[in-house]
N, C-alpha and C positions, 0 to 999 in steps of 0.2 A: 460540587457544590457541598459545604459541610453539613451536618444533619439538622443542626440548629444554628444558620448562620448567624454570625455576631457583625458588629459595625465594622467598617473600612474591609467588608469581604471582598469587595467587586474593585476593579481599578478604575480609576477618576475617567478614562478614556475608552469603558467598555461600550456607551453609548455611540461611540465613533465608529464601530465595527472595524471593518476593513482600513478604514480613512485613519485610524489610529496613529500614522506615522506622520501625520500632520504637525501634531505637537512638538515633533523635534525639528520640523525643516527651519524654523526661523532660526534657531540655532546653528544648523547645519548651512544656512544661506551665508548667516555671520562669520562663521569661522573660516569658510570659503573665501568669503572676502578681504578679510583680516588677512589670511595666507598669500594672497596674491597685493596687496597695498601696503603690509606693515613692512618694515625694516629696524630692527632684525624681527624675522619672525617668530612666533612662538609656538613651538613644533607641538609642543604638550597639546595645546587647543584644537591646533588643526588636526592632530591625529585623533581625535575623538572620533569623529565620523567613520573614519578608514577602521579604526579599532571597534567599531559597533556591529560593522559590516563584518570583520572577521571573526567576531564571537558569534555571530548568527551563522556564519558557513563551517566554524569549528563547530556547532552543535548537530549542523545537519550532519557532518561527517560521522557523528558518532552515532546519529540516529540511523543511518543507511548501514554503518558498520554493525551495529548491534542487531539490526532485524535481518541482515545477510546471515550471520553467526548462527544466533538462535533458531534460523529456518533448517540450517542442514544437521541443526542438534549437536553437533560437536560442542563439548564442555558447556552445555547448557543447563541451567541452573534449575529453572522450575518449567514443568512440562504445560503448565494450565496455559491458556490462550488469553489472547485481550479480544476486547469487541469496539464496537463502534462507540458505545457510550464512553468508554476511556480516551478512545481517540479525540471524540468532541470536547470531552473535559481538559484535554493534554493541548488544545489546539492554539492556547495563548502563551506558549512557553518563551516566546520573545518579547512580552509585555517587561519580565525583569530588565531586559536589556536596556529597552527605553528608559525604564525608570532610571537605572543607573546611568543613562549617557545624560538625561537632565540633569541629574545630580552633579555629575561630572563639569557640566558646563557650566551649571549655577555654582560650583564651588570654586571653579578657574576663575568666573567673573568676580566674586566676593572675597575670597581670600588672595591677597597678596603674596602667599608663601607659594601659593598654585602656580604662579605666572612665571614665565620663562625658566623651565625645569630641566636640567641637564638631563641628557641621556643615559647616565650611569654614576650610581655612587654606591661604592661597596658598603660601606657601614651603613647606608640607608635600605638595602637589600637585605643583609644581614640581620636588620634592627626589625624589619619585617616579618620576618621567617622565626625570628624569636617570639615576637609578640603574639604571631599566629599560634604556634607550638603552647606558647602559655597561655596566656589570657582570653584569648579568642576559642582555643578547643575546651577550656574548662567551663566558661560562661556557657557556650553553645550545648555543652551537655546538660547543665541545669535547667537552661532553657528549654530543650528538647523533653526534658524529664517532667516538666510544667507543662508543655504543649501535651502531653499524655493524661493530664487530671482532669476527669471529665468534665469539667467546665469549660477550660479550654479545648480540650479535645474536638468535642460534640460543635464547637462554633468556628473553630481554626483548624485544628492540624486532620481532623477525619477526611478533609477534602482531600489532601494528600493521600493518606492512607486508603483512600478508595481503590488504588491501584495495587491490587495485590502483586500481580507480575509488572514488573516497573520495566520502563524503558529510560535512555539516557533524558529525556525531556522530563520524565515524571520527576525529577530531581528538582526543578523548579517552580513545580506547580502546587501553588501556594497561595491563600488569601493574600490580598494587598496589606492588611496589617501586620502578616507573618514576614512579608519582603521587608516591610520598614523595620521590624526588628532585627533582622538578619543582616540589613545595609548598617544600621548603628553596630552590630556586633563587628561586621568586616570591616567598617571604616578606622577601627582603632590602631590598627597598622600604618593606615594611610594617612589619618589624621596626626597620629602620634612622630612619623617622618617629615611631616609637613611644618609641623610646630618647633622640631628641631632642625630644620633646613638639613635634612639629610634625605629628602624625596627627590625620587629621579623617576624619568618616564619608565625607565626599565623596573623599578621595585613596583609602581602603579600598576602598569600592564602585565608584569610579570605576576605579581599576587593573583590578579583577578583571572588571569589564565590559568593560573594554579587552582583557582578555586573552580573554575568551570571544567577543566580536564578531570579534578578527582569527584565530583559533584555526578559528570556523565560517566565515569567508569564506575562508580561503584553504584549506580543502576542500572547497568548492563544487566541482561539476563543471561548471562554466559562469562565462565570465569576465563579472565585474561592473566592474571598475577602469576608469574612463573614461580614454581617451587623454588628454584636456585637461587632466587633472590634472598627467600628466608634462610636457607643453608648459607649464603656468603654473609650475610650478615643477621644473625638471630634476632637480636634487639629490634629487627625491621618488623616483626608483627606488632609491636606496641606503637608502631608510628605511621604504619599504614594500612589502612584497612581491604578490604578485597570485595568484590561484585557479591560475590556468596556469603560474607559477612554482614553486609547490609540488608541482602535479600531476607536474611532470617529475622531483621527488623522488621520489615514489611509482612512477614508471616507470624511472626510469635508476637509483635508488637509492645512486650514489655521487656525486651532485651536489645543490647546492642546500639545504645543510645548515640554513642559516641559521632562527631563529626567525619573527620577523615582519621585520627588518630584513635585506635582502639583502649591506649591505656588507660582511658579514666573510665572505661569498663571495667578491666582487670581491676583497679585501685577501688570500684564502687562495689562488685560484685554483681554487676549486671552482664557482663558476658554470655554468651548462649552457650552452654555446654559442647553443644553441635556443631561450633563454629568450624573447627579442625577437620571435623569428618567431613562436613559437608562440602569444606574447599576440596578437601583430596577427593572425594567423588566427583565432584565438576571437571575436576582437572582431567579424570580419567575416562570421563564419559566421551564414547564414539559418537560416530554421525548416525543418525536414526535409520532403522528398519525400514524401509518404503514399498508399501503395498500399490499403490495406485499412482501414474505421474500424468498430468497434463501437459502435453507440449504445445505451448503456443511461441508467440514472437512478438516482438515490438511492432509498432503499426504505423506510426508517424515520429520523427525525431523528438518533437516532445513528448510522446507517451514515454519516454523514459523516466520524467516526474512524476508521472502517474502510478509507476510501479508501486508495489509495498515498501520497497527499499529506496525510494526517491522521496517524495515529499508527503509525509504523512497525513496531514490535513486536505491535501488536495487529493489523494489516492482515495479517500473516504467516501468520495462523490464521483459520480459518472463522470466520464474525460468529456471535458469541451475545451477549445482555446481559451486562455484566461489574458488578458491584458500583460499580467506582469511576466508572460514568456518572452515575450519579447526583450526584457531586459535581461535572461539568462541566455541571450543567444551564444556568449561566449562559453557557456558549459554545454550547450546545446551542439555548439561545433565539434568539442573537444569527443563529446560523447558519439557522434557521428563518425569522427577520424578513428575511436577506438572500434566500431564496428567492422573498420573496415580490415582490421587486423585481427579481431578476433573472433575465432570460428567455432567456439565451443559453447554448447548451452550453459546457462547458469541458474542454480534454483531463487525462485524469487517469492514463495509460497508455501508454507505447511498448515495442514488442517488435520483434523481427526473426526472420524465417523465410526461409528458401531465397530469399533477396534480395528479399525483402517488408519495406516498412517499415508495421508493424502500430500503430494508435492505438486507445484506448477513448475516447469521448466521451462525459460526463455529461450529463443534462438534469436541473437543479436543482430536481426535484419528487418528490414521495412517493408510496408506494403510493397512500395514502388519496386523496392528489388525482387521481390517476389513474381513482377510482371515482367520483368528483362529478360528475356531469352537466354543471353549469354549468361546469365547467373543462376539458370534451372539447377544445372548439374551441382553446382558448390552447394546451392542451398540444398539442395537432395542430399548431398553427402552429409551437411552439418545433421539432417533428419537421422540417417541411417547409423550414423556415430551416436546420434544421442539414444537412440533404439536399442542398440548394442550396450550402452553403457547400461541402461535400465536392465536390460537381460542380466548383465554381468551382476548388478547389485541385488539381483532377485527380484523385481517387481514383476507382479502379477499382471496388471494391466496397463499399459499405455494409449491414452486417448488423443487424438491429432486435432487438434484446435487452428482455427481461422482458416490461412491460405496452406498449412503445412500438410492437406489432404488434397491438392489439387489432383483433377484427373490429369491432367498435362504434365504437371511434376511428378507424381510417383501413382499414379491410376486408383487415388484413395487410398494409399497406403500398401497396396496388393505387391507393388516391387520387391517391398522389402521381405515379405514374407516368402515370394518364390526364390528370391535369393539367399535367405539364410532359413530354410524348414527346420533346422534344429533348436529354433530360439523357443523358450520356453513361455517369453512373455507375450501375453495377447494381445495385439494392436487393433484398435476401434477407432473407426471414422464417426461413430456417432451418427449415422443417417438413420437408422431406426426409429432412435429418442427423438431425434430433430424432426422427423417426418411426422410421428405420433405428437408433438407438441405444435407443430402446424395445425394439423387436422384438426386437434382440442383446441386451437386458439378461436376457429372460426364460431361466431354465433350460432346456438343450436339451430336456429330456423333458418338458416343458410341452404339455398337451393341454387344458387349460381355464383362461381367465382370466374376471375380476369387473372389470368397467369401472364406476369411480363418478366424480361429479363434474362439475365445469360442462365440458361436451362442447367442444372446439375444432378447429381444423383438425387439430392434430396427431393429436388421439383419434379423427376418423374416418378418417386414413390409417392410423393403427395397427389399427383394428378390421376396417377392409377387407382390409388385407394379411393380418393374421393368420386370418380366415375363408378368404381364398383359399389360405393354406397349412395349412388344416383344424385349426387350433386353434379352439376355441368359445370364443364371447365372450359373456360376461352380462352382464345389467344388473339392479339392484333397482327401479328406477322404471319404468313404462309410458311416460311422457313419454321419457325418456333411449333406452329400445327404439326406439322410433318414428323417433327422429332419428337414430339410428344405420344403420337400416333403410333410410332414405331414402338413406343413401351406399354402404351395403355393395352390391358388384355382386348381380344377382339368382339367380347361379348358386349363389353360396354363402351366401345368405341363412339356408339352413336351419341353420347353425350359428350364427347368433346367437339368444341364447336369454334370456328374460325369466324371470329365478331366483325360485325359491321358497328361504323359510327353510330347508327341511327340505334342500334340496340345497347348502347354503352348505357344507357339512362336507369336499366332495369336492373344492373350490376353494380351493388354495392360495396362488395367485399373483393379487394384485389388482392393476389398473393405475388409478391415482387422481389426478384434478385438483383444481384449487382448487375448494373450495366440498364436499369429502367431509367429511362431519359425524360427531361422535362417536357418534352412535347406528351408522352406517354402520361404523365402525371396529369397534364393540363386536361386531358382527354376525360379523365373520371370528373364524375358528378360530384355535384355538393353533398357533402357528408359521408363520403366513400372513405371505407376502415381499409389502410394498406397496412397487410401483414406481412413482412418478411418472411422467406425460406433461405435467404442468407443467413450467415453470420455476420452481416455487416449492415447496418442501420441505413434506411433508407433517407436520402437528404430531404428534409421537409421544407417543401417548397408552397406547400398548400394551407394556408389557415382556415380555410373552411372544412378540411378534412381530416380524417383521424389518422394518427401514426403509431402502430403498436412495437413492439420490441422485437429486436431478433430473438429468433427461440432461445428462451430461457426457462428456467423453472426458481422456485422460492424454495430456499434450503429449510429442512427442519430445524428447530432450536438445538437438536444435540448435535449438529454439526459445526464444530468449535472452530476458534481463531481466525474469525472471517471479520475483517476490519478494514478491507480494503474492496471497492467495487471491481468488478471484472469489465475493463475496458469503459463501453459505454452503458451497460446496464445498471439499473435501480440497486441501490442498497441489500443486501440478503439475498440477491438473484444469483445465480449459476448459469451459465450457459449450457446448453443442452448437450454438445458435444463433451463438455467436461462433466458433467453429470451421468452420460453415459457410461463412461469409463468406470466410477465408482460404482455405478449400478451393474457392469458388467462383472466385476469382484464381490460385491455382496451377495449376486445369484451363483456365483462359482462357473458362469458360463464357458466352456472350455474353447470354443472355436473363436478364430479371428472375426472381426467384422470390418471387412474392409474389402475393397475392390469396386467395380464397376457395376456387377449385377444387384438388382435391387429385390427385396422380400417383402410381399405384402401379408404374408399369413399368418405373421406375429407381432403385428403393430399393435393389437388391442395388450395381447400379452404383455409387451414390453411396459405400454402405458400402464397396466394395472399394477406391474411389479414396482414403476417407479411411485406410484401414489401409496403402495404398502409400506414403502420406507420412509413416508413422509415429506415426499418432496411435492409441493403443490404449483398447478400452474399460476403464472402471471394474468393477475385480471385485465380483462381490456379497460381501456380510459372510462371512466365514470360516464362521461356524457355522450355515449356512443349507444345510440338506438336502432337496432336492426328494423326495417321495416317490417 
């Protein structure tokens, strides 16, 4: 929002929220009906809807491409990160596509010259190009300068400039009034070709695609225009801007006003003197030095959209299945096919914290594949490959997230340490910090807990530590009791209890792992607090009970470039296993933290170290009251 929002700031359909697409539905239905019934078919009218869908896909490709390259660091322009505020501000990037679509439909209905356009006319294409290079670029330059006058800037254009670090979709984040002005400007070539009867489907579609392409390219935060183009044709520097050229406009504000052609900045003396230097510097920049890597994986086929390089606004909220995912099944199927053949991890996210460069790498495999015995060796090899790649890059610490640390898969990472004892990278399974988070998630007055689900290294650590601290740990099954008994220190085994159904009423805190069944949840009394020790959330089957998140922490404000949620965790929360890797590097701990053995002596030390760096525990749901 601008600092002093003026009239026509909001889009007319803003109150409709996610139902805004209904405004174009009548036109889409009518054009489809006319396509089926008319003879001859007005191809231009019929193609408006497919063209709008193509524009949405085109923009999404640019979003994913830009985020992928800026994550790796190669040719990145600005290091500053973005935040949830910017993502929220830019969620309506498709409004201008809706706006254009409505005007196209109305124009075709009202203007006789817009009906039955031919596919191609060379004179119309050339005329549109010349009109853009002349009147459009010239008028845009002065309109843009006017928008930087304090009166218009504070009421309109400051909304766009709220994003210092730009993404492709930043290009179309303007108040509604600005988009009206821009459409009038860009309509000059379109209306001129219509009135001169030289218009064609190619000239209309080509011009709009050109605007989208240049807008998206210019707002990428990485340089992608090769230097050889300017060497082959030196005048191109006056005719085509670069991402670094426009990035300076967002950091300096009073330079580089041109639309796509820097010619007018050269003519009127507003070109930033550092434009060429920043362009060269950005092109020469290599990939980032990485200190800490968090190695995770996809969870479900639909989770591909929740990655930072997926759907930006969707990724900025905790993952949940949405209705629109059914419509994306062709892309979901393609991504599943991709994972069958692509066997290397890819970079999904970068962050900075206390001089540490952090990255998240994704193993392109799903939860289901990790559960298949015949896939375990292949997945373990992929994890090993990622660890060796991290070691080669000089990474200090690599943390294993989600199912990458399974006991059956790799003995919590211990397999790789024994196989490659010369590695300098420290492998961390995060079990100590995860256990500490679970223990400190319990209400202070807790004296009894129930532990259920598949027992893991974290479960054994938590149960042992709680028994040592005088908290009774109960289990529902004899086999779980026997497993825990083998790990709990002998001097406090009397606090480990095999629980009877009659005694459940006094246990209001349950520690749950994967495999906790519906029947087990039904045994809990009303008001029970479920705290997962697993990295996966417990399915919420009881409305009369409280469900806590999997082990996680609230990040400090100094951890930057956080603008997507980690799986199902809330905003600005980070899984304990991921934080464990960061903490390992911050504290300079030299040992690996993996394997099946549990350590109880330093849980408090790990917890205090975590708090000292600004990480904070996730609060219990506000409506939970422990008896």
